[in-house]
C-alpha angles and dihedrals in degrees: 000000000000090000091055091051091049092049092049091050091051092049092049092051091049091050091054095042109124094009119121116222118238117262126211115250135174095274099039127288131339126209130182115212125190110227138183092234115136113174147028091272089057090048092050093048095049097043092046094047095047091049086070096050110109111253097017111131099174135004123182132168121212104210093196094066099014092235120147112210114201129184112198147165107255091208090065105035143357140218095263092053089051092051090051091049090055090052090052089057088056105263135109113253115201103300096345117103118231121254104264094213091053091045091054089056094054119107114265090251089063096053126104112284095017116138089020093289120149118253108261120247116260110263120243097241130048118248133220 
């Protein structure tokens, strides 16, 4: 039984590796999520999609560092749900792998290696 608890603890720490915890802000909570987005089309797709997620008050993507900053109402959503939503658009989100079907539907300019960008490292945890 102790071995199972140790294994679960290790898996949980691996799943959260590289993920920033949400911080409380004036309008709710803010989380920063590392993505695999690379261009303005990626930015438009992510910001537009997250605008429709229940509880999201603001979602902006910084293309320089590929970090999505989201302010949200914690009574309506949470950071993990937001990460999963990003994967469903077709992008990696922290350690969650993108949904391959959604990735295939992205424009060519949003695919790995487009615009001379390096191919992102494979996330630690499988996505949806």
